[in-house]
C-alpha positions in Angstrom: 15.7 -63.9 -22.2 14.2 -64.8 -18.7 14.9 -62.4 -16.1 17.6 -63.4 -13.2 16.1 -64.4 -10.2 17.4 -62.4 -7.1 16.4 -62.8 -3.4 17.4 -60.3 -0.7 18.1 -61.2 2.7 17.4 -58.2 5.1 14.5 -56.0 4.8 16.1 -52.9 6.5 17.0 -49.5 4.9 19.2 -50.8 2.3 17.4 -54.0 1.7 14.2 -52.1 0.9 16.1 -49.8 -1.4 17.5 -53.0 -3.4 13.9 -54.2 -3.3 12.8 -51.2 -5.1 15.4 -51.3 -7.6 15.0 -55.1 -8.4 11.2 -54.5 -9.0 11.9 -52.0 -11.6 14.8 -53.9 -13.5 14.3 -55.2 -16.9 17.0 -57.8 -16.5 16.4 -59.1 -13.1 13.3 -59.9 -10.7 12.9 -60.0 -7.0 12.1 -63.6 -6.1 12.0 -63.5 -2.4 12.7 -61.8 0.8 14.6 -63.4 3.7 14.2 -62.0 7.0 12.8 -63.2 10.6 11.7 -59.8 11.6 7.8 -59.2 11.8 7.9 -55.9 9.7 9.4 -58.2 6.8 6.0 -59.9 6.3 4.5 -56.3 5.1 7.5 -55.8 2.8 7.2 -59.2 1.3 3.4 -58.7 0.8 3.7 -55.4 -0.7 6.2 -56.8 -3.4 4.1 -59.9 -3.9 6.8 -62.3 -3.2 7.2 -65.1 -0.7 9.0 -64.5 2.6 11.5 -66.9 4.3 12.9 -66.7 8.0 16.3 -68.0 7.1 18.9 -68.5 4.0 18.5 -72.3 4.6 14.8 -72.1 4.2 15.2 -70.2 0.9 17.9 -72.3 -0.6 15.8 -75.6 0.3 12.4 -74.5 -0.7 13.0 -71.6 -3.6 16.5 -71.4 -4.7 17.2 -68.2 -6.5 20.0 -67.3 -9.1 21.6 -64.9 -6.7 21.2 -63.4 -3.1 21.6 -59.8 -1.9 22.8 -59.9 1.6 21.6 -56.7 3.3 21.8 -58.2 6.7 23.4 -56.7 9.8 27.3 -56.4 9.8 27.9 -59.0 12.5 26.0 -61.7 10.0 27.7 -60.8 7.0 30.3 -63.5 7.2 27.9 -66.3 8.4 25.6 -65.7 5.7 28.2 -65.2 3.0 29.7 -68.7 4.0 26.1 -70.2 3.8 25.9 -68.9 0.1 29.3 -70.0 -0.8 28.6 -73.5 0.5 25.2 -73.5 -1.4 27.1 -72.3 -4.7 25.1 -69.1 -4.9 26.5 -65.9 -6.2 25.9 -63.0 -3.8 26.0 -59.1 -3.5 27.5 -58.9 0.1 26.7 -55.2 1.5 29.7 -53.4 2.9 31.7 -53.9 5.1 32.6 -57.3 3.9 33.0 -58.3 7.6 32.9 -56.7 11.1 36.7 -57.2 11.5 39.7 -57.6 9.1 40.6 -61.1 10.6 37.0 -62.2 9.6 37.1 -60.7 6.3 40.6 -62.4 5.5 39.0 -65.7 6.7 36.0 -65.1 4.3 38.2 -64.2 1.5 40.3 -67.3 1.8 37.2 -69.5 1.6 35.6 -67.5 -1.3 38.9 -67.8 -3.3 39.2 -71.4 -2.7 35.6 -71.9 -3.8 35.8 -69.8 -6.8 32.6 -68.0 -5.6 31.1 -65.0 -7.3 31.0 -62.1 -4.9 30.1 -58.5 -5.5 30.8 -56.3 -2.5 28.2 -53.6 -2.2 30.4 -50.4 -2.6 27.5 -48.9 -4.7 29.8 -45.7 -5.5 31.8 -47.9 -7.5 28.7 -47.9 -10.0 28.1 -44.1 -10.1 28.5 -42.6 -13.3 30.0 -39.7 -11.6 32.8 -41.7 -10.2 33.1 -43.2 -13.8 33.9 -40.2 -15.3 36.1 -38.8 -12.7 38.2 -42.0 -12.8 38.3 -41.5 -16.5 39.5 -38.1 -16.3 42.3 -39.2 -13.9 43.4 -42.2 -15.9 43.7 -40.4 -19.3 46.5 -38.1 -17.6 44.3 -34.9 -17.9 45.8 -33.9 -14.3 49.2 -35.0 -15.1 51.0 -37.0 -12.2 48.9 -37.2 -9.2 50.0 -35.0 -6.3 47.2 -35.4 -3.8 43.7 -35.3 -2.9 41.6 -33.3 -0.4 38.4 -34.9 0.6 35.5 -34.5 3.2 32.5 -36.3 4.5 31.1 -33.6 6.9 27.4 -33.6 7.9 25.2 -33.6 10.9 23.4 -36.5 12.3 20.4 -35.2 14.6 20.0 -36.4 18.1 17.2 -38.7 17.0 19.9 -40.7 15.1 21.4 -41.7 18.3 18.4 -42.3 20.3 17.0 -44.6 17.7 20.3 -46.6 18.0 22.0 -46.2 21.3 24.9 -48.4 20.1 26.0 -45.4 17.8 27.2 -43.7 21.0 29.8 -46.3 21.6 33.1 -47.4 19.9 32.4 -48.9 16.7 29.4 -46.7 16.1 31.2 -43.5 15.0 31.8 -42.1 11.6 34.9 -43.9 11.0 33.5 -47.4 10.8 30.0 -46.3 9.6 31.0 -43.7 7.1 34.6 -43.6 6.1 34.6 -47.1 4.4 32.5 -45.4 1.7 35.0 -42.7 1.1 37.9 -45.2 1.3 36.7 -47.1 -1.8 36.2 -43.7 -3.7 39.7 -42.7 -2.8 41.2 -45.9 -4.0 39.5 -45.8 -7.3 40.6 -42.2 -7.9 44.3 -42.2 -6.5 45.3 -46.0 -6.1 46.3 -48.0 -3.2 46.7 -46.3 0.4 49.7 -47.6 1.9 49.7 -45.6 5.3 47.4 -43.4 7.6 47.5 -41.0 10.1 44.5 -39.6 12.1 43.3 -37.3 15.1 40.0 -38.0 16.5 37.8 -35.8 18.8 34.6 -36.2 20.7 34.6 -32.5 22.0 31.0 -31.9 20.5 28.8 -34.6 21.7 31.1 -36.1 24.4 30.0 -39.7 23.6 32.6 -42.4 24.1 32.9 -42.7 20.3 34.5 -40.0 17.9 32.3 -37.5 16.2 35.2 -35.8 14.2 38.3 -37.2 12.7 41.2 -35.5 10.6 43.0 -38.1 8.4 46.1 -38.2 6.4 46.7 -40.6 3.8 49.8 -41.9 1.6 49.2 -43.6 -1.7 51.4 -46.1 -3.3 52.1 -43.7 -6.1 53.6 -41.1 -3.7 50.5 -39.0 -3.6 49.3 -37.6 -0.3 45.8 -37.0 0.8 44.0 -35.2 3.8 40.3 -36.0 4.7 37.9 -34.4 7.1 35.2 -36.6 8.5 32.6 -35.5 10.8 29.0 -36.4 11.9 28.4 -33.1 14.0 29.4 -30.5 11.3 26.6 -28.4 9.9 28.2 -28.5 6.3 27.2 -29.9 3.1 30.5 -31.1 1.7 29.8 -34.9 1.6 28.9 -37.1 -1.3 25.2 -37.6 -0.1 24.7 -33.7 -0.2 26.6 -33.0 -3.3 26.3 -35.9 -5.8 22.4 -35.6 -6.0 22.2 -39.6 -6.3 20.2 -40.2 -3.1 17.0 -38.1 -3.4 16.5 -38.6 0.4 19.1 -35.8 1.1 19.0 -32.3 0.1 21.6 -31.2 -2.3 24.0 -28.4 -3.0 25.2 -28.4 -6.6 27.6 -25.7 -6.0 29.5 -27.9 -3.4 32.2 -30.6 -3.8 33.5 -33.1 -1.4 36.9 -34.1 -3.4 39.6 -32.3 -5.1 42.1 -34.4 -6.9 45.4 -32.6 -7.8 47.9 -33.3 -10.3 51.0 -31.7 -12.0 48.8 -30.3 -14.7 45.6 -29.3 -13.2 42.8 -30.4 -10.7 39.4 -31.9 -10.8 36.7 -31.0 -8.2 34.1 -33.8 -7.7 31.2 -33.8 -8.0 30.7 -30.6 -9.9 33.5 -32.2 -12.3 35.1 -28.6 -12.6 38.6 -28.8 -14.1 41.4 -26.4 -13.9 44.2 -27.2 -16.1 47.4 -26.0 -17.8 47.5 -27.1 -21.4 51.3 -26.9 -21.7 54.3 -27.4 -19.5 55.5 -23.9 -20.1 52.2 -22.5 -19.0 52.3 -23.9 -15.4 52.8 -21.0 -12.9 50.7 -19.6 -10.2 51.1 -16.2 -12.0 49.3 -17.7 -15.1 45.6 -18.4 -15.4 44.1 -21.8 -15.7 42.0 -23.2 -18.6 38.8 -23.7 -16.9 36.1 -26.4 -18.1 33.6 -29.1 -16.7 33.9 -32.4 -17.6 30.7 -33.8 -19.1 28.9 -36.6 -17.1 25.5 -38.3 -16.2 23.8 -38.5 -12.9 21.9 -41.7 -12.2 21.2 -44.0 -9.3 24.2 -46.3 -8.6 22.0 -48.9 -7.1 20.4 -49.3 -10.6 23.8 -49.9 -12.3 24.8 -52.1 -9.4 22.2 -54.4 -9.6 22.5 -54.6 -13.5 26.1 -55.4 -13.0 25.3 -58.1 -10.3 22.8 -59.7 -12.7 25.6 -60.0 -15.2 27.9 -61.4 -12.5 25.3 -63.9 -11.5 25.0 -65.0 -15.1 28.9 -65.4 -15.5 29.1 -62.6 -18.1 31.4 -60.3 -16.1 33.9 -60.3 -13.2 32.7 -58.3 -10.1 33.5 -54.7 -10.3 34.3 -54.6 -6.5 35.6 -58.1 -5.5 35.9 -59.6 -2.1 39.5 -58.7 -1.9 38.5 -55.1 -2.7 36.1 -55.3 0.3 38.8 -56.4 2.4 41.3 -53.7 1.3 38.6 -51.1 2.1 38.1 -52.5 5.6 41.7 -52.7 6.3 42.3 -49.0 5.7 39.1 -48.2 7.8 40.4 -50.2 10.8 44.1 -48.6 10.3 42.4 -45.1 10.6 40.9 -46.2 13.7 43.8 -47.7 15.0 46.0 -44.5 14.0 43.4 -42.3 16.0 43.8 -44.2 19.2 47.4 -44.8 19.0 48.7 -41.6 17.6 51.0 -43.6 15.3 51.4 -43.8 11.5 49.9 -47.1 10.5 51.4 -48.7 7.6 49.3 -50.9 5.5 50.5 -54.3 4.2 50.7 -54.9 0.4 47.7 -57.0 -0.5 
């Protein structure tokens, strides 16, 4: 079988990561890079593929089977619309759009055109998350009661010196980091229907938040609490616990989520289970049965690319649809609004 030809638009950090994965794939092949920046020429030369300055140029001269859009957030909608018009399947990096209003417009156009779009929430392809969702779905924990989560880490001063826009509203952890967590929480616990939040910038004193405490209500009635900070010297984040991204130091004794039900709890990503086997055993005076759910650790970007190739070939539906991407953005925007207003923000049913 001939390999599926994938072009990548955007040769930044995540674009380079996609390139590395595509070059090792047995089912897909990197066909071209699209990026007007001078540094992209070096990346294309290293990969041995042609470089194009624009998507229009790529489509006219070297049409691929599918495109990965790893371009800046503000260009996501423009580039996605160009791919829809050309009939090209795409993996569109998150967020689906800079704002919910723009995301709604894109989803409307995409659905009317029957476009094949996979949104790049790569943790949806994590074997760890797959096992965690399986444990919850089969009822091991009983009826869901709540979830506690965290994404707490310390971004160095150089991070803000390299990108001064990160000091301004829109550059903080709510819009940059929380959208990853929202999709994980939705996979584990279902739809989020309301949020509350307190935000602080008491550590760095930038105009943008550095720490946020978030409350969540799920459609099932389960509740959640989440601590988010980019100024906390703590290892309880997905990157520092999952061992999936080798760029980060990892701490295998730490967890970043605990999902709780009426029969037990699951800590993620250590996958430690504490459960009661029978209803009559449930009491805080009685010991839990302790175990660890077996799972694999593997690079979710590899699984995501293989899935995208199958989407391009029409073999499967996207695991993370454009409507999923829009739902994640809605929750993230609602958290930001709740932090600013001090109100509970109810989310509309999609």
